[in-house]
C-alpha positions as CSV (number, residue, x, y, z in Angstrom):
1,M,5.6,-25.0,-22.1
2,H,7.6,-23.7,-19.0
3,L,8.1,-20.6,-17.2
4,P,11.4,-18.9,-18.3
5,P,14.0,-18.7,-15.3
6,K,13.5,-15.0,-14.1
7,V,15.5,-13.1,-11.6
8,S,13.4,-11.7,-8.8
9,P,13.9,-7.8,-8.7
10,A,12.3,-7.7,-5.2
11,V,15.1,-9.8,-3.8
12,V,18.0,-8.9,-5.9
13,V,17.4,-5.1,-6.0
14,T,16.9,-4.9,-2.3
15,G,20.1,-6.7,-1.4
16,M,22.2,-4.8,-4.0
17,L,21.1,-1.5,-3.2
18,S,22.0,-2.2,0.5
19,L,25.4,-3.1,-0.5
20,Q,25.7,-0.2,-2.9
21,Q,24.7,2.2,0.0
22,L,27.3,0.6,2.0
23,G,30.0,0.9,-0.7
24,Y,30.5,-2.6,-1.6
25,G,31.8,-3.1,-5.1
26,V,30.7,0.4,-6.2
27,A,34.0,1.2,-8.0
28,K,33.7,-1.8,-10.3
29,G,29.9,-1.0,-10.6
30,I,28.9,-4.6,-9.5
31,P,25.6,-3.5,-7.8
32,S,24.5,-1.5,-10.8
33,L,25.4,-4.3,-13.2
34,V,23.5,-6.9,-11.1
35,I,20.5,-4.6,-10.8
36,A,20.2,-3.6,-14.6
37,A,20.9,-7.0,-15.7
38,A,18.2,-8.5,-13.6
39,S,15.8,-5.7,-14.8
40,F,16.5,-6.6,-18.3
41,D,16.4,-10.3,-17.8
42,D,12.8,-10.0,-16.4
43,V,11.8,-7.8,-19.5
44,L,13.1,-10.6,-21.9
45,A,11.6,-13.4,-20.0
46,I,8.1,-11.9,-19.8
47,G,8.3,-11.1,-23.5
48,G,9.3,-14.7,-24.2
49,F,6.6,-15.9,-21.8
50,S,3.8,-13.9,-23.8
51,I,5.1,-15.6,-26.9
52,C,5.3,-19.2,-25.5
53,I,2.0,-19.0,-23.8
54,G,0.3,-18.0,-26.8
55,L,1.9,-20.8,-29.0
56,A,1.3,-23.7,-26.4
57,L,-2.4,-23.1,-25.2
58,P,-4.8,-23.5,-28.5
59,G,-7.0,-20.5,-29.4
60,T,-5.1,-17.8,-27.1
61,Y,-3.4,-15.8,-30.0
62,S,-2.7,-16.6,-33.6
63,T,0.9,-17.5,-34.6
64,M,1.7,-14.4,-35.9
65,E,0.3,-12.4,-33.0
66,S,2.4,-14.6,-30.8
67,A,5.5,-14.1,-32.8
68,L,5.1,-10.4,-32.9
69,H,4.0,-9.8,-29.2
70,G,7.4,-10.1,-27.6
71,P,9.4,-7.8,-30.0
72,L,6.6,-5.3,-30.0
73,S,6.7,-5.2,-26.2
74,L,10.3,-4.2,-26.1
75,I,9.8,-1.6,-28.8
76,Y,6.9,0.0,-27.3
77,G,8.5,0.1,-23.8
78,V,11.5,1.7,-25.1
79,L,9.6,4.3,-26.9
80,V,7.1,5.2,-24.1
81,G,10.0,5.1,-21.5
82,T,12.2,7.4,-23.9
83,V,9.3,10.1,-24.1
84,A,8.8,9.9,-20.4
85,G,12.5,10.3,-19.7
86,V,12.8,13.2,-22.0
87,I,9.8,15.0,-20.1
88,L,11.7,14.2,-16.8
89,S,14.9,16.0,-18.1
90,F,13.2,19.2,-17.8
91,T,14.8,20.1,-14.5
92,K,13.8,23.8,-14.7
93,L,10.1,22.3,-14.3
94,W,11.3,19.6,-11.8
95,N,13.4,22.0,-9.9
96,K,13.2,20.4,-6.5
97,S,14.4,16.8,-5.3
98,W,10.9,15.9,-4.1
99,K,9.3,17.1,-7.5
100,R,11.9,14.6,-9.4
101,T,11.2,11.7,-7.0
102,T,7.3,12.2,-7.4
103,V,7.2,12.6,-11.0
104,I,9.7,9.5,-11.8
105,M,7.6,7.4,-9.4
106,L,4.2,8.5,-10.9
107,A,5.6,8.1,-14.3
108,S,7.0,4.6,-13.9
109,L,3.7,3.2,-12.2
110,S,1.7,5.0,-15.1
111,I,3.7,3.1,-17.8
112,M,3.5,-0.2,-15.8
113,F,-0.2,-0.1,-15.3
114,G,-1.0,1.6,-18.5
115,M,0.9,-1.1,-20.6
116,K,-0.4,-3.9,-18.5
117,A,-4.0,-2.7,-19.4
118,L,-2.9,-3.0,-23.0
119,S,-1.8,-6.5,-22.5
120,Y,1.9,-5.5,-22.9
121,S,3.2,-6.2,-19.4
122,G,6.9,-6.4,-20.6
123,S,6.5,-3.0,-22.2
124,G,5.8,-1.6,-18.7
125,A,8.9,-3.1,-17.2
126,M,11.2,-1.8,-20.1
127,G,9.4,1.4,-20.1
128,A,10.2,2.1,-16.5
129,M,13.8,1.0,-17.0
130,T,14.3,3.2,-20.1
131,L,12.7,6.1,-18.2
132,G,15.3,5.8,-15.4
133,L,18.3,5.4,-17.8
134,I,17.2,8.5,-20.0
135,S,16.4,10.8,-16.9
136,S,19.5,10.2,-15.1
137,Y,21.6,10.5,-18.2
138,S,20.0,13.9,-18.8
139,W,20.3,15.1,-15.3
140,V,24.0,14.2,-15.2
141,N,24.9,15.9,-18.5
142,G,22.4,18.7,-18.3
143,V,20.4,18.0,-21.4
144,P,18.3,19.4,-23.1
145,T,20.2,22.5,-22.4
146,T,16.9,24.7,-23.3
147,F,14.9,23.0,-20.5
148,A,17.6,21.9,-18.1
149,S,18.8,24.0,-15.2
150,E,22.2,22.4,-14.9
151,A,24.2,19.4,-15.2
152,N,24.2,17.8,-11.6
153,A,24.8,14.1,-10.7
154,N,23.4,14.8,-7.2
155,F,19.9,15.0,-8.9
156,V,20.4,11.3,-9.4
157,H,21.8,10.4,-6.0
158,S,18.9,12.1,-4.2
159,V,16.3,10.6,-6.0
160,E,17.7,7.1,-5.6
161,K,18.1,7.8,-1.9
162,Q,14.4,8.8,-1.6
163,V,12.9,6.1,-3.8
164,S,15.0,3.6,-1.6
165,I,13.3,4.9,1.7
166,I,10.0,4.8,0.1
167,W,10.6,1.2,-1.2
168,D,12.0,0.1,2.3
169,I,9.0,1.6,4.1
170,I,6.0,0.9,1.7
171,F,6.4,-0.9,-1.4
172,E,8.8,-3.9,-0.2
173,P,6.3,-5.1,2.5
174,I,3.3,-4.9,0.1
175,L,5.2,-6.6,-2.7
176,F,6.4,-9.7,-0.4
177,G,3.0,-9.8,1.0
178,F,1.4,-10.3,-2.3
179,I,4.2,-12.9,-3.2
180,G,3.3,-14.7,0.0
181,S,-0.4,-14.7,-0.8
182,A,0.2,-16.1,-4.1
183,L,1.9,-19.4,-2.9
184,D,-0.6,-22.0,-2.3
185,F,1.0,-25.3,-1.6
186,S,-2.3,-27.3,-1.8
187,L,-2.0,-26.8,-5.7
188,I,1.4,-28.8,-6.0
189,P,0.6,-32.2,-7.3
190,P,2.4,-34.9,-5.4
191,G,3.5,-36.8,-8.5
192,S,5.1,-33.7,-9.9
193,L,7.2,-32.8,-6.8
194,V,10.2,-34.8,-7.8
195,K,10.1,-33.8,-11.4
196,S,9.9,-29.9,-10.4
197,V,12.9,-30.1,-8.1
198,C,14.9,-31.8,-10.6
199,I,14.1,-29.1,-13.2
200,I,15.0,-26.3,-10.8
201,C,18.2,-27.9,-9.9
202,I,19.3,-28.5,-13.4
203,G,18.2,-25.1,-14.6
204,T,19.7,-23.2,-11.8
205,T,23.2,-25.1,-12.5
206,I,23.1,-24.1,-15.9
207,R,22.2,-20.6,-15.0
208,L,25.0,-20.2,-12.6
209,C,27.7,-21.5,-15.0
210,S,26.3,-19.1,-17.8
211,A,26.3,-16.2,-15.5
212,Y,30.0,-16.9,-14.3
213,L,31.1,-17.3,-17.9
214,A,29.3,-14.2,-19.0
215,T,31.5,-12.1,-16.6
216,S,34.8,-13.7,-17.9
217,K,35.9,-10.4,-19.7
218,S,34.5,-8.1,-17.0
219,G,37.7,-7.6,-15.1
220,F,36.2,-9.1,-11.9
221,S,37.9,-11.3,-9.6
222,T,37.0,-15.1,-9.5
223,K,35.1,-14.3,-6.2
224,E,33.2,-11.2,-7.5
225,R,32.2,-13.3,-10.6
226,I,30.9,-16.3,-8.4
227,F,29.1,-13.5,-6.3
228,V,27.5,-12.0,-9.6
229,A,26.1,-15.6,-10.6
230,L,24.7,-16.1,-7.0
231,A,23.2,-12.8,-6.9
232,W,21.1,-13.6,-10.1
233,L,19.7,-16.9,-8.5
234,P,16.7,-15.8,-6.5
235,K,13.2,-16.3,-8.3
236,A,10.0,-14.7,-6.5
237,T,8.4,-11.7,-7.9
238,V,7.6,-12.6,-11.5
239,Q,7.1,-16.3,-10.8
240,A,4.4,-15.3,-8.2
241,A,2.7,-13.1,-10.8
242,L,2.8,-15.4,-13.8
243,C,2.8,-19.1,-12.4
244,S,-1.1,-19.1,-12.5
245,V,-1.6,-17.4,-15.8
246,P,-1.3,-20.8,-17.8
247,L,-3.9,-22.3,-15.8
248,M,-6.4,-19.4,-15.7
249,T,-5.9,-19.0,-19.5
250,L,-6.6,-22.6,-20.0
251,K,-9.8,-22.4,-18.3
252,Q,-10.7,-19.1,-20.2
253,T,-9.9,-20.5,-23.6
254,M,-10.6,-24.3,-23.5
255,S,-13.7,-26.1,-22.7
256,S,-13.5,-29.0,-20.0
257,D,-15.3,-31.2,-22.4
258,D,-12.3,-31.0,-25.0
259,V,-10.5,-34.3,-25.4
260,N,-7.2,-32.7,-24.7
261,Y,-8.4,-30.6,-21.5
262,L,-7.1,-33.1,-18.8
263,Q,-3.8,-33.3,-20.4
264,Y,-3.4,-29.5,-20.8
265,L,-4.7,-29.3,-17.1
266,E,-1.9,-31.5,-15.9
267,W,0.8,-29.6,-17.5
268,T,-0.7,-26.0,-16.5
269,E,-0.6,-27.5,-12.7
270,Q,3.1,-28.9,-13.2
271,I,3.9,-25.2,-14.4
272,L,2.4,-23.8,-11.3
273,S,4.1,-26.2,-9.0
274,T,7.6,-25.6,-10.3
275,A,7.1,-22.0,-10.1
276,I,6.0,-22.1,-6.5
277,L,8.9,-24.6,-5.6
278,S,11.5,-22.4,-7.5
279,I,10.5,-19.6,-5.2
280,C,10.7,-21.4,-2.0
281,I,14.2,-23.0,-3.0
282,T,16.0,-20.1,-4.7
283,A,14.8,-16.9,-2.9
284,P,16.1,-17.9,0.5
285,I,19.4,-19.3,-0.9
286,G,20.0,-16.1,-2.9
287,V,19.2,-13.7,0.2
288,I,21.7,-15.3,2.2
289,A,24.3,-15.5,-0.5
290,I,23.9,-11.7,-1.1
291,K,23.8,-10.9,2.7
292,S,26.7,-13.2,3.6
293,L,29.1,-13.1,1.0
294,G,28.7,-9.6,-0.5
295,K,30.6,-8.0,2.4
296,K,33.3,-10.7,2.1
297,W,33.8,-10.9,-1.5
298,L,33.3,-7.3,-2.7
299,E,35.9,-4.6,-2.0
300,K,34.6,-1.6,0.0
301,D,35.6,1.4,-2.1
302,G,33.0,4.1,-1.1
303,T,29.6,4.8,-0.4
304,M,26.4,5.7,-2.3
305,G,23.2,7.4,-1.4
306,N,25.0,9.8,1.2
307,S,25.5,12.6,-1.3
308,E,24.1,16.1,-0.3
309,D,21.0,17.1,-2.1
310,D,21.4,19.7,-4.8
311,T,22.0,23.1,-3.2
312,T,21.3,25.3,-6.1
313,V,17.8,24.6,-6.6
314,G,16.8,23.6,-3.1
315,V,14.8,20.8,-1.6
């Protein structure tokens, strides 16, 4: 059992939003593509993680429960996010920019924490992403006509700008503080260090090649395809959140007197050490790649986030 290779939204989203606001790659939609793919990647990986840990650790879930947990997480997330997105489309009610920003953040946080409390963490991420997709489509197209004041793309841009400011000032420092506190190098078994680094290098190489090949029909240049592959490199947020789950689950579900306990304990510690090392190796490289290569390899073709707020409904 191992942790799936997840992209870190904390690293990727921050870097790509910065490039998008400066206008790099906007015409081809590269920042939006990277952000959307990174988010969906995490949703699928969390669902897969839930299935794998249930099958790997004895007594956690039944085989049927483990098999259904991942697909159900995606289905529940889409349903909850769609309902919340439809409610957010009522711009006659959310008739000011600050109201839309407030309600989209409250709805997203409610979905995340609510689904986590129900043991469907993957549903929370999928629900928040679906919520943003449905609400932005509704605002741009002015649907449903009965409850929407008008079709206005500036609704999306103003909310994006305000959420980015809140993220930069409040949530980003908190998130990275939590990630740092989750890293405990004393838990890395010395004997697993070389194995962990080899696994990370092999997995990262395969992932980079796969990401490059996946964009072969995208119309991107070679440098843009390489940049997209490198932008999906960082690991941090989800690894920090999940790396200790196998060890904690083992201690909760298996007695230390069990004949297989020491073997399972060694495996869970190896998972923990590999996740910690993956954060330390890939996150800095990914940040450097995004910051240094984004402005060199992406075309500057516009600016985002500087649209004036909606004038018809006020601020």
